[in-house]
C-alpha positions in Angstrom: 40.0 32.5 10.6 42.9 33.3 12.4 42.8 32.9 16.6 44.2 34.3 19.4 44.1 31.2 21.4 44.1 27.3 20.7 42.4 24.7 23.3 43.9 21.5 22.7 42.8 18.1 23.8 46.3 16.8 24.5 45.8 13.4 25.0 43.2 12.8 22.3 46.1 14.5 20.0 48.6 12.4 21.5 46.8 9.1 21.2 45.8 9.8 17.7 49.1 9.6 16.9 49.4 6.2 18.3 47.0 5.1 16.8 48.1 6.1 13.0 51.1 4.4 14.0 49.7 0.9 15.9 50.6 -0.9 13.2 54.3 0.1 12.7 54.4 -0.9 16.6 53.2 -4.2 16.1 56.1 -4.9 12.9 58.6 -3.4 14.2 61.4 -5.0 16.3 63.0 -1.5 18.1 59.7 -0.5 19.3 61.6 2.8 20.9 62.0 4.2 17.4 58.3 4.2 17.1 57.3 5.5 20.5 60.1 8.2 19.7 58.5 8.5 15.8 54.7 9.1 18.1 56.6 12.3 20.3 57.5 13.5 16.9 54.0 13.3 15.3 52.6 14.6 18.0 55.0 17.8 18.4 54.6 18.5 14.6 50.6 17.9 14.8 50.7 21.0 17.5 52.9 23.2 15.0 50.7 22.3 12.1 47.8 23.3 14.2 49.2 26.3 15.6 50.7 27.1 11.5 46.9 26.6 10.3 44.9 28.2 12.7 46.6 30.7 15.4 47.5 34.2 14.9 51.4 34.9 15.7 52.1 34.9 19.5 49.1 33.3 20.1 48.5 31.2 23.2 48.4 27.3 23.2 46.7 25.3 25.8 47.2 22.0 26.3 44.5 20.5 28.4 45.9 17.5 29.8 43.6 14.4 31.3 44.2 12.7 34.2 41.9 9.6 33.7 43.9 7.3 36.2 43.4 9.0 39.5 41.2 7.5 42.5 39.4 11.0 43.0 38.0 10.8 39.5 34.1 11.2 40.0 32.9 9.7 36.9 34.9 6.2 37.8 32.7 6.5 40.9 29.3 6.9 38.6 30.5 3.9 36.6 33.3 1.8 36.8 33.6 0.8 32.7 33.8 4.6 32.0 36.7 5.1 29.4 38.1 1.4 30.6 39.8 1.7 27.3 42.6 3.5 28.5 43.4 1.1 31.2 43.7 -1.7 28.5 46.2 -4.1 29.9 47.2 -5.1 26.0 48.4 -1.4 25.4 52.0 -1.4 26.5 53.2 0.5 29.7 56.1 2.6 27.9 53.0 4.5 25.8 51.7 6.2 29.0 55.5 6.8 30.2 56.3 8.5 26.8 53.1 10.8 27.4 54.6 12.0 30.8 57.8 12.8 29.1 55.9 14.2 26.0 54.1 17.0 28.8 57.7 17.6 30.3 59.1 18.4 26.9 56.0 20.4 25.9 56.6 22.4 29.3 60.0 23.6 27.8 59.5 23.7 24.1 57.7 27.4 23.8 57.2 30.1 26.3 53.8 30.5 24.3 52.5 26.7 25.7 50.4 26.2 28.4 49.7 23.5 30.1 46.0 23.0 31.8 45.4 20.0 34.2 43.9 19.8 37.6 44.2 16.3 39.7 41.2 14.0 39.2 39.8 16.2 36.4 39.4 15.5 32.6 40.2 17.5 29.6 36.9 18.3 28.9 36.4 19.9 32.4 38.8 22.5 31.9 37.6 23.9 28.9 34.9 26.3 30.4 37.6 27.7 32.8 40.1 28.4 30.7 37.4 30.0 28.0 36.2 32.5 30.3 39.8 33.5 31.3 41.1 34.4 27.8 40.7 37.5 25.2 40.0 37.2 21.5 39.0 34.6 19.2 39.7 30.6 20.4 39.1 27.8 19.1 38.7 24.4 20.6 40.6 21.3 19.3 39.3 17.7 19.9 37.3 15.3 18.0 35.3 14.7 20.9 32.2 16.3 20.9 31.6 17.2 24.7 34.2 20.2 23.4 31.6 21.4 21.5 29.5 22.6 24.2 32.2 25.6 24.7 31.5 27.3 21.0 29.8 30.4 21.2 30.4 33.6 19.3 34.2 34.2 19.5 34.9 30.5 20.2 34.6 27.6 17.6 35.3 24.1 17.5 37.4 22.0 15.2 37.3 18.0 15.0 40.1 17.5 13.1 37.7 17.7 9.9 35.8 21.1 10.4 35.7 24.1 11.6 32.3 24.7 13.6 30.6 27.8 14.8 27.0 27.5 16.3 24.9 27.9 13.2 27.0 25.0 11.3 27.1 22.7 14.1 22.8 23.2 13.9 23.1 22.9 10.2 24.7 19.6 10.7 23.5 18.2 14.2 20.3 19.5 13.5 20.6 21.2 17.3 22.4 24.4 18.9 25.5 22.9 20.6 24.5 24.5 24.4 25.9 22.9 27.1 21.9 21.3 27.8 21.6 20.0 24.0 24.6 18.4 23.9 24.4 16.5 27.2 21.0 15.0 26.8 22.4 14.3 23.2 25.1 12.3 24.4 22.9 11.1 27.1 20.3 9.5 25.0 22.7 8.6 21.9 25.6 7.7 24.0 29.5 7.6 22.8 31.6 4.7 21.9 34.8 7.2 22.6 34.0 7.2 26.0 32.6 4.1 26.6 28.9 5.4 27.3 26.1 3.2 26.3 23.2 4.2 23.6 20.4 3.9 26.3 17.7 4.1 23.7 18.7 2.3 20.7 16.8 2.8 17.2 15.3 6.1 18.2 14.1 7.7 15.7 16.5 10.8 14.9 13.5 13.0 14.6 12.5 12.1 18.0 15.8 12.4 19.3 16.3 15.9 17.9 12.7 17.1 19.0 14.2 16.3 22.5 17.1 18.1 22.4 15.5 21.5 21.4 12.8 21.2 23.6 14.5 20.2 27.0 17.0 21.5 29.1 18.1 19.0 30.7 17.2 14.8 31.8 14.9 15.6 35.0 12.7 18.2 32.6 12.2 15.7 30.0 11.0 13.2 32.4 8.7 15.3 34.0 6.9 16.8 30.6 7.9 13.6 28.3 3.8 12.2 29.3 2.3 15.4 27.9 4.7 15.3 24.8 2.6 14.6 21.7 5.4 14.6 19.4 7.0 11.5 21.4 4.9 8.6 20.7 3.6 6.2 23.5 6.3 3.2 22.8 9.0 5.5 22.8 7.8 6.6 26.4 7.7 4.0 27.8 10.9 3.2 26.6 12.5 6.0 28.3 11.2 5.1 31.5 12.4 1.5 31.4 15.9 2.9 30.7 16.0 5.4 33.7 18.4 4.2 35.5 20.7 3.5 32.5 20.0 7.0 31.5 20.4 8.9 34.5 24.0 7.4 35.0 24.7 8.4 31.4 23.6 11.7 32.3 26.3 12.2 35.2 28.9 11.1 33.0 29.0 13.7 30.6 28.5 16.4 32.7 31.2 19.0 33.2 32.5 18.5 36.8 32.4 21.8 38.5 36.3 22.5 38.8 36.3 24.8 42.1 39.8 26.2 41.1 41.1 29.6 40.1 43.1 29.5 36.3 46.5 30.1 37.5 46.0 26.9 40.0 45.2 24.6 36.6 47.5 26.3 34.4 51.4 25.9 33.7 53.2 28.6 32.2 55.1 26.9 29.7 58.8 28.2 29.1 61.6 27.8 26.4 64.7 26.7 27.4 66.6 25.1 24.3 69.6 23.7 26.5 66.9 21.4 28.4 65.0 20.8 25.5 68.2 19.5 23.2 69.1 16.8 26.2 65.2 15.2 25.6 65.8 15.3 21.9 69.3 13.6 22.6 67.8 11.5 25.4 64.9 9.9 23.5 66.8 9.9 19.8 64.4 13.5 18.0 65.9 14.5 15.0 66.6 17.8 16.1 63.7 20.3 15.5 64.7 23.8 13.1 64.9 25.7 16.4 67.9 23.7 17.9 70.0 24.3 14.4 71.7 27.3 13.2 70.4 28.7 9.4 68.3 25.2 9.4 72.2 23.5 9.0 73.3 20.4 10.7 75.3 22.1 13.7 75.0 21.9 17.3 73.7 25.5 18.6 75.2 24.4 21.7 78.4 23.5 20.6 79.8 26.5 18.4 82.9 28.2 19.9 82.8 31.8 20.7 85.3 34.3 19.5 86.7 36.5 22.0 88.1 39.6 21.6 91.4 39.6 23.1 92.2 43.1 24.2 95.9 44.6 23.1 97.5 47.2 25.4 98.6 49.5 23.3 102.5 51.0 24.1 
């Protein structure tokens, strides 16, 4: 199936490219070449996703995290939330090149859209975009949070499989409604977000029963003592871990983005002259759009033939 809109977790895609090149980064003497390779690979991954999943002239929404903002509400809930992104062992140049990568995308294709809001993460911005766009949409991230946006015409691709509601149900055992995914991650945790598993070794049958039958953590705590399906020892465990569970629940919840779509969406504009400058500056191999007939000819230095008007005598 081809989609009218692709919503891509841009930070997720970029860091996947970093990880795929990390061994080379540690071994190479010329690290700039590797940073260049990471940006080039990131561009190619977006193009491949577009070729494989998007209709012609589809809109490509690139959702961007702002994990370093001091007003990030999740950092106020738990200081270690996504601490790996602030790992001092990660060279600062990686973050600098991410910023440059975003600047390149702004002039790369007029069908690209950068979606960003200070203090929010990419998964917070999914629903504000999905509510506005028309047609079929594909959400692209390996973060299960994005599965909460699955609906009739909106599917989730985790780089392995495209999930509809029914496919998700068959694989995970519950429908990806907002409450279900929230409870699943609250209890089970999420290592990618540094959210701990609050109830280790909880039987899958019990976990899925909770996810299927309760819409919120408050509802679970209010009714679990009357629930005969949940064994007594696990009810006690839930009560003992209530503080951790409530912290997790805040971390996995969407932050309400009280902004209009136009306030969080930057409409990119293709500019080949500026794009050529960036490719030269970073040392990227020329994209096909910068070449003439796929030859190694500089599009911007082709001499123009000017016809002279000859005055008839």
